[in-house]
N, C-alpha and C positions, 0 to 999 in steps of 0.2 A: 171753148172760149179762152181768151187770154186774160190774165189779171190786168187790173188798172195799173197805170204807171206808179212806180214806187222807187224810193232810194234805198239801196242795199248797204248795210253796215256789217263788218266782220271784225268785232273786237277780239283781241288776243288774251284778254284777262277779264275776270269777273268784275273787278273795279271799273274797267273801261266800259263794260256793258252797262253797269248800273249808272255810270255817269251819263252815258248816252240816253238812257231812259229818263233820267232827271231832266235832261235837256229837251227831249222830244215829246214827253208826256203821252197823252192819249192818241197822238198821231202815229205811235210806233206799236208794232207787235213783235214779240219774241219768236224767233224761228228755232224750234228744236228739231224733231224728226221731220216735221212738215206734212205728216200723213193726214192731218186734219185741216191745218191752215191752208195749205196750197190748194186743195180742191175747193175750199170756200172762196178763195181769191179768184180761181179760174171761173167760178160761177158768178162772181161779182157780189156774193153775199157778204164778203169782207173786202175792204179796199183801204188797207193801211197805207199811209204816205211813206212810212219807213219800215223796213224789216231789219231787226237786230239778230243776226245769226250767231248763236252761242255754241255751234258745233266745234269750234276750234279753241275752246277754252279748256285748259287742263283742270282736272280735279272735280269735274261735274258728273263723271260716270264711275261706276264701281260698285261692288257688292262685298260687304265685310261685316263681321260680327264684332262688336266692341261694347263692353260694359253692359251686357244684358240686352243689347239692341242690335237688330239687323239694320245697317245703314246702306241704303240704295241710292246712289247718285241719281239725280233727276234725269240726266242724259243717258242713263243706262238703257240700252235697247231691249225690247221685249225678247228678242232672240237670245240675248245673253242670260236673261232670267230663265228662259226655257231650257237652256243647256247647262246651267250652273249646278255643279254637284252639291254645293252647300244648300241651295234652294230645294233641290230634289230630295235631300236627306232630311231637312229640318223644317221646311216651311210648306206643308202640303197644300194649303189653299192657294198660295202663289204658284206652286208647281202645277196644280191642276188647271189654273186659269190661263197660264202663259201660252200653251199650245192651242188653245181655243180662240185666241184673238186673231181675227182676220186670216191672212195667208202668210207664207214664209217671207215674201217680199216686204210686206208691211211690218212683220215682226222684226225683220233684220234692220229696218230703218226707223220705225216708230219708237218713241221713248216713253218710259213710264211717267215721267214728269210732264211731257207734252200731253199725254192722254188725260192725266188728272187735271191739268190746267185748262184743257178744253172743256171738261165737265159735261160731256154728253151723257144724258140719262141712260143711254144704251151702252155706255162704256163699261167694260168689265172690271177694270182696275179699281174704280170707285167703290164697288161693293166689297171687293176683297180687302181693301184698306179699312173700310168701316168695320167689317167683321173681325179683323185681326187687331183692332184698336191702334191703328197706325197714326203717326204724326207727320205733319208737313213742316219742313224747315224752309222759311222764306227769308230772302235777303233783300235789303235796299242799301243805298249808300249811307243811311243813318244807323244801320244795325240789322239785327236778326230777330225774327219772330218764330216761335214754335207753336203750331196750331194742331189741336186734335182734328182728325179728318172730318168729324161732324161739323166743325166750325169752318174748315177750309172749303168744303163743298156746299155751296149756298143754294143754287137754283139752276134752272136749265141754262147750260153754257155760261154759268156765273160762279166764280169762286171769290174768296176773300182777298185775292191778289189785288194790290193797288197798281196803277199804271207804271210806277217806278220800281216794282218788285219783281224778283225772279224766284221761282221755286227751285231750290238747290238740292234738296235731299228728302227722302222719305224714310222714316224710322219705324220699324216694326218690332214689338217686344219679342225677345227670343222665346222659343217654346219652352214650356215647363215640362217636367218629366212625363206627366200623364195629360197630354193634350193631342188634339187632332183637328183636322179641317179639310175642307174640299170646296170645289166650285163646280156647279152644274149649270149647263147652258143649253137651251133649245134654240136652234137656228134652222132656217129654211134650207140652207145649203152650206157647205163648208166655206168659211170665210165671211159669212153674212153677219150683220148685227144681230144681237140677241133678240129673239122673240120674248124670252124670259130668261133671266139668270138668277142664281141664288148662291151666295157665299155663306159658308157656315164655319165657325170655329168653336171648339168646346174645350174647356179646361176641367179635368176631373179631380176629385179629392175624396178619399175614403169611400169609394164606390158611388159617389153622388156627383152631380154636375155642380161644380163650384161657380163657374161662369160660362156664359155662352155669347157668341156674336153671330148675328144673322142679318144679312143685308140683301136687298133685292135690286135687280137690274131691269131696266126697260119697262117698268110698270108704274112710273110716276114722273114728276117733273125733274127729279134728280135720283141718284142712287139712294135707296131708302133703308134706314135701319129699322128693324122690327123690334123696337125696345120692349114692348109689352110681352112679346114671346120670350125675349131674353130673360126678363125678370121672372116670368112664370117658371122657367127651367131651373133657376138658381136654387141649389140645395135639394133638388129632387133626385130620386133614384130613376135611372133610365128605364123606360118601358115603351112598348108600342103605343099604349094609350097616351102616355105623356107626350110622345112625339106627334101623335094625331092632334092633340089639343094645342100644342105649341104651333104646329103648322097652320092650323085654322086661325090662330091669333095673328100669325105673320102675314097670311094672305089677306087678312082684313086691312092691313096697312096699304096694300096695293091700290093704286088708282089708275089702272091702264086705260087706254083708249082703243076702240075697235079700228082696225086697219087691215091691210092686205096680209099681215102676219097672223091675225086671229081676232076673235071677239073679246070683249071685256071678260065675260064669264070663262072663256077658255084660258085666257092668260092668268086669271086669278086661280083657276084650278091647277094649272101647271105650277104656279108658284107654291101652292100648298103641297103638291106632290113632291116637288124638289126640296122643300124645307124638310119634309118627313124623311126623304131619302138621305139628304145631307146630314141630318142629325144622326141617323142610324150609322152612317159611314164614319162620321167624325168620332162618335162615341166608341165604336169598335176599334178605331185607330188609337184613341186615347187609352183604352183598356190594355191594348197589346203593347203600348209604349212603356 
Protein backbone atom coordinates (compact mmCIF):
# COMPACT_ATOMS: atom_id res chain seq x y z
CA UNK A 1 0.00 0.00 0.00
CA UNK A 2 0.93 3.65 -0.39
CA UNK A 3 0.73 6.28 2.36
CA UNK A 4 -2.11 8.77 2.38
CA UNK A 5 -1.17 12.13 0.85
CA UNK A 6 0.96 14.38 3.06
CA UNK A 7 3.00 17.56 2.84
CA UNK A 8 6.75 17.15 3.27
CA UNK A 9 8.91 19.65 5.19
CA UNK A 10 12.72 19.61 5.40
CA UNK A 11 13.88 22.14 8.00
CA UNK A 12 17.57 23.02 8.08
CA UNK A 13 17.74 23.92 11.77
CA UNK A 14 16.21 22.77 15.03
CA UNK A 15 14.57 26.16 15.56
CA UNK A 16 12.95 25.90 12.13
CA UNK A 17 11.67 22.40 12.91
CA UNK A 18 10.24 23.50 16.24
CA UNK A 19 8.57 26.48 14.63
CA UNK A 20 6.93 24.16 12.09
CA UNK A 21 5.64 21.93 14.88
CA UNK A 22 4.19 24.95 16.66
CA UNK A 23 2.38 25.87 13.47
CA UNK A 24 1.20 22.41 12.40
CA UNK A 25 0.34 20.90 15.80
CA UNK A 26 -1.08 17.40 15.91
CA UNK A 27 -1.34 17.20 12.13
CA UNK A 28 2.46 16.76 11.90
CA UNK A 29 4.78 13.86 12.60
CA UNK A 30 8.54 14.06 12.98
CA UNK A 31 10.50 11.86 10.58
CA UNK A 32 13.76 10.53 12.00
CA UNK A 33 15.01 7.22 10.60
CA UNK A 34 11.52 6.34 9.39
CA UNK A 35 11.92 2.65 10.18
CA UNK A 36 8.76 2.67 12.31
CA UNK A 37 6.75 5.57 10.94
CA UNK A 38 6.95 4.82 7.21
CA UNK A 39 5.61 1.22 7.53
CA UNK A 40 2.73 2.52 9.64
CA UNK A 41 1.95 5.12 7.00
CA UNK A 42 2.09 2.56 4.19
CA UNK A 43 -0.42 0.41 6.09
CA UNK A 44 -2.56 3.52 6.75
CA UNK A 45 -2.29 2.98 10.50
CA UNK A 46 -0.87 6.50 10.59
CA UNK A 47 -1.87 9.27 8.20
CA UNK A 48 -0.22 12.55 9.22
CA UNK A 49 -1.01 15.53 7.04
CA UNK A 50 2.58 16.78 7.40
CA UNK A 51 5.99 15.13 7.78
CA UNK A 52 8.78 17.16 9.36
CA UNK A 53 12.06 15.54 8.30
CA UNK A 54 14.85 16.28 10.81
CA UNK A 55 17.56 14.28 9.03
CA UNK A 56 19.25 17.39 7.68
CA UNK A 57 19.60 19.23 10.98
CA UNK A 58 23.16 19.49 12.31
CA UNK A 59 23.89 18.61 15.93
CA UNK A 60 21.25 15.96 16.53
CA UNK A 61 23.59 12.97 16.10
CA UNK A 62 26.74 12.00 17.95
CA UNK A 63 28.18 10.01 20.86
CA UNK A 64 30.29 11.74 23.52
CA UNK A 65 31.08 11.62 27.23
CA UNK A 66 30.89 14.87 29.17
CA UNK A 67 30.65 15.63 32.90
CA UNK A 68 29.89 12.06 33.94
CA UNK A 69 27.27 11.45 31.25
CA UNK A 70 27.18 9.74 27.89
CA UNK A 71 25.33 12.07 25.53
CA UNK A 72 23.79 10.31 22.52
CA UNK A 73 22.11 12.50 19.95
CA UNK A 74 18.59 11.36 19.16
CA UNK A 75 19.44 11.08 15.45
CA UNK A 76 22.33 8.69 16.13
CA UNK A 77 21.85 5.55 14.06
CA UNK A 78 21.81 2.20 15.81
CA UNK A 79 24.62 1.10 13.50
CA UNK A 80 26.82 3.88 14.90
CA UNK A 81 26.18 2.64 18.44
CA UNK A 82 26.97 -0.91 17.33
CA UNK A 83 30.39 0.06 15.96
CA UNK A 84 31.36 2.73 18.52
CA UNK A 85 34.59 1.95 20.38
CA UNK A 86 33.42 4.08 23.31
CA UNK A 87 30.14 2.16 23.61
CA UNK A 88 31.90 -1.20 23.27
CA UNK A 89 34.46 -0.36 25.94
CA UNK A 90 32.30 1.35 28.57
CA UNK A 91 28.57 0.76 28.06
CA UNK A 92 28.00 -3.00 27.94
CA UNK A 93 24.20 -3.01 28.04
CA UNK A 94 24.04 -0.63 25.06
CA UNK A 95 26.75 -2.60 23.26
CA UNK A 96 24.91 -5.88 23.83
CA UNK A 97 21.57 -4.54 22.56
CA UNK A 98 22.69 -2.72 19.42
CA UNK A 99 23.57 -5.76 17.24
CA UNK A 100 20.36 -7.53 18.28
CA UNK A 101 18.09 -4.83 16.86
CA UNK A 102 16.49 -5.94 13.59
CA UNK A 103 18.93 -6.29 10.66
CA UNK A 104 21.88 -4.27 9.30
CA UNK A 105 19.70 -2.24 6.93
CA UNK A 106 17.42 -1.12 9.76
CA UNK A 107 20.34 -0.51 12.13
CA UNK A 108 22.09 1.68 9.56
CA UNK A 109 19.00 3.83 9.09
CA UNK A 110 16.99 3.64 12.31
CA UNK A 111 17.77 6.11 15.11
CA UNK A 112 17.81 5.63 18.84
CA UNK A 113 15.60 8.69 19.31
CA UNK A 114 13.08 7.53 16.73
CA UNK A 115 12.82 4.15 18.40
CA UNK A 116 12.30 5.63 21.86
CA UNK A 117 9.76 8.17 20.59
CA UNK A 118 7.86 5.37 18.81
CA UNK A 119 7.63 3.60 22.21
CA UNK A 120 6.88 0.11 20.94
CA UNK A 121 6.67 -2.23 23.97
CA UNK A 122 8.73 -4.70 21.91
CA UNK A 123 11.41 -2.07 21.28
CA UNK A 124 14.79 -2.93 22.77
CA UNK A 125 16.14 0.54 23.52
CA UNK A 126 13.43 1.38 26.04
CA UNK A 127 14.49 -1.42 28.38
CA UNK A 128 18.19 -0.60 28.05
CA UNK A 129 17.52 3.04 28.89
CA UNK A 130 15.37 2.15 31.89
CA UNK A 131 17.99 -0.23 33.29
CA UNK A 132 20.84 2.25 32.85
CA UNK A 133 18.87 5.13 34.41
CA UNK A 134 18.96 7.21 31.23
CA UNK A 135 17.33 10.60 30.73
CA UNK A 136 15.55 12.05 27.71
CA UNK A 137 16.25 15.63 26.64
CA UNK A 138 13.20 17.17 24.98
CA UNK A 139 13.07 20.53 23.19
CA UNK A 140 10.27 22.87 22.13
CA UNK A 141 10.36 26.48 20.99
CA UNK A 142 9.74 27.52 24.60
CA UNK A 143 12.64 25.63 26.13
CA UNK A 144 14.08 22.28 27.20
CA UNK A 145 12.87 19.51 29.48
CA UNK A 146 14.97 16.67 30.93
CA UNK A 147 12.94 13.59 31.84
CA UNK A 148 13.85 10.35 33.55
CA UNK A 149 13.22 7.52 31.11
CA UNK A 150 10.50 6.19 33.44
CA UNK A 151 8.63 9.45 32.90
CA UNK A 152 9.32 9.65 29.17
CA UNK A 153 7.94 6.19 28.31
CA UNK A 154 4.25 6.32 29.20
CA UNK A 155 2.22 3.56 27.51
CA UNK A 156 1.90 1.58 24.30
CA UNK A 157 3.20 3.84 21.49
CA UNK A 158 2.83 6.79 23.89
CA UNK A 159 5.52 9.03 25.37
CA UNK A 160 5.50 12.31 27.25
CA UNK A 161 6.36 14.21 24.06
CA UNK A 162 3.96 17.03 23.26
CA UNK A 163 3.03 17.60 19.57
CA UNK A 164 5.40 20.60 19.42
CA UNK A 165 8.39 18.83 21.02
CA UNK A 166 11.36 16.89 19.64
CA UNK A 167 13.51 14.38 21.50
CA UNK A 168 17.03 15.72 20.94
CA UNK A 169 19.34 13.71 23.18
CA UNK A 170 19.59 10.70 25.47
CA UNK A 171 21.87 10.90 28.51
CA UNK A 172 23.22 7.81 30.24
CA UNK A 173 25.23 8.01 33.48
CA UNK A 174 28.86 7.14 32.85
CA UNK A 175 29.83 3.75 34.32
CA UNK A 176 31.36 3.59 37.76
CA UNK A 177 34.50 1.55 38.37
CA UNK A 178 32.67 -1.59 39.46
CA UNK A 179 29.62 -1.86 37.24
CA UNK A 180 28.39 -4.17 34.53
CA UNK A 181 25.41 -4.70 32.29
CA UNK A 182 23.96 -6.70 29.44
CA UNK A 183 20.92 -7.23 27.25
CA UNK A 184 19.40 -10.62 26.49
CA UNK A 185 16.83 -11.17 23.77
CA UNK A 186 14.81 -14.12 22.53
CA UNK A 187 13.61 -13.83 18.92
CA UNK A 188 12.06 -16.34 16.54
CA UNK A 189 14.59 -15.49 13.87
CA UNK A 190 17.37 -12.99 13.38
CA UNK A 191 15.93 -9.50 12.96
CA UNK A 192 12.56 -10.28 14.52
CA UNK A 193 10.91 -8.34 17.30
CA UNK A 194 11.66 -9.67 20.77
CA UNK A 195 9.61 -12.51 22.14
CA UNK A 196 11.15 -11.46 25.46
CA UNK A 197 14.04 -9.13 26.22
CA UNK A 198 15.77 -8.24 29.47
CA UNK A 199 18.20 -5.40 30.22
CA UNK A 200 20.30 -5.55 33.38
CA UNK A 201 22.71 -3.06 34.92
CA UNK A 202 24.51 -3.59 38.23
CA UNK A 203 26.66 -1.27 40.32
CA UNK A 204 28.86 -2.96 42.99
CA UNK A 205 30.38 -1.63 46.19
CA UNK A 206 32.42 -3.47 48.84
CA UNK A 207 31.47 -6.83 47.40
CA UNK A 208 27.75 -6.06 47.53
CA UNK A 209 25.21 -4.85 45.00
CA UNK A 210 24.90 -1.12 45.60
CA UNK A 211 22.25 -0.58 42.91
CA UNK A 212 20.61 -2.55 40.13
CA UNK A 213 18.58 -1.78 37.05
CA UNK A 214 16.29 -4.40 35.49
CA UNK A 215 13.85 -3.81 32.65
CA UNK A 216 11.74 -6.12 30.49
CA UNK A 217 10.86 -5.98 26.79
CA UNK A 218 7.72 -7.24 25.02
CA UNK A 219 5.94 -8.50 28.13
CA UNK A 220 3.68 -5.56 28.91
CA UNK A 221 2.03 -2.44 27.52
CA UNK A 222 5.45 -0.70 27.54
CA UNK A 223 9.01 -1.50 28.55
CA UNK A 224 8.72 -2.42 32.22
CA UNK A 225 11.03 -1.64 35.12
CA UNK A 226 11.23 -4.45 37.70
CA UNK A 227 11.43 -2.05 40.65
CA UNK A 228 10.74 -4.61 43.38
CA UNK A 229 13.56 -6.83 42.14
CA UNK A 230 15.92 -3.85 41.95
CA UNK A 231 15.16 -2.88 45.55
CA UNK A 232 15.49 -6.48 46.70
CA UNK A 233 19.05 -6.64 45.36
CA UNK A 234 20.32 -3.44 46.94
CA UNK A 235 22.92 -4.01 49.64
CA UNK A 236 22.97 -7.77 49.14
CA UNK A 237 25.92 -10.06 48.48
CA UNK A 238 25.60 -11.74 45.09
CA UNK A 239 24.66 -15.43 45.08
CA UNK A 240 22.73 -17.87 42.94
CA UNK A 241 19.92 -17.88 45.49
CA UNK A 242 19.74 -14.09 45.46
CA UNK A 243 19.56 -14.08 41.66
CA UNK A 244 16.82 -16.73 41.69
CA UNK A 245 14.66 -14.70 44.07
CA UNK A 246 15.25 -11.43 42.22
CA UNK A 247 14.44 -13.09 38.90
CA UNK A 248 11.18 -14.44 40.31
CA UNK A 249 10.23 -10.95 41.51
CA UNK A 250 11.10 -9.44 38.13
CA UNK A 251 9.06 -12.00 36.21
CA UNK A 252 6.09 -11.15 38.40
CA UNK A 253 6.01 -7.68 36.83
CA UNK A 254 5.51 -9.15 33.36
CA UNK A 255 2.03 -9.11 31.86
CA UNK A 256 2.53 -10.79 28.48
CA UNK A 257 -0.14 -12.00 26.10
CA UNK A 258 -0.25 -15.33 24.28
CA UNK A 259 0.48 -15.05 20.56
CA UNK A 260 2.43 -16.76 17.79
CA UNK A 261 5.66 -16.10 19.70
CA UNK A 262 4.61 -18.02 22.81
CA UNK A 263 2.21 -18.45 25.69
CA UNK A 264 1.93 -16.25 28.75
CA UNK A 265 3.64 -18.86 30.96
CA UNK A 266 6.43 -19.39 28.45
CA UNK A 267 7.22 -15.69 28.15
CA UNK A 268 7.16 -15.16 31.90
CA UNK A 269 9.49 -18.14 32.34
CA UNK A 270 11.91 -16.77 29.73
CA UNK A 271 11.89 -13.39 31.49
CA UNK A 272 12.81 -15.09 34.77
CA UNK A 273 15.62 -17.10 33.16
CA UNK A 274 17.00 -14.02 31.38
CA UNK A 275 16.99 -11.90 34.54
CA UNK A 276 18.90 -14.62 36.38
CA UNK A 277 21.45 -14.93 33.58
CA UNK A 278 21.70 -11.19 33.14
CA UNK A 279 22.40 -10.59 36.81
CA UNK A 280 25.09 -13.26 36.89
CA UNK A 281 26.75 -11.80 33.80
CA UNK A 282 26.52 -8.20 34.98
CA UNK A 283 27.90 -8.98 38.44
CA UNK A 284 30.80 -10.98 36.99
CA UNK A 285 31.57 -8.03 34.72
CA UNK A 286 31.35 -5.59 37.63
CA UNK A 287 33.70 -7.65 39.80
CA UNK A 288 36.28 -7.92 37.06
CA UNK A 289 36.08 -4.19 36.36
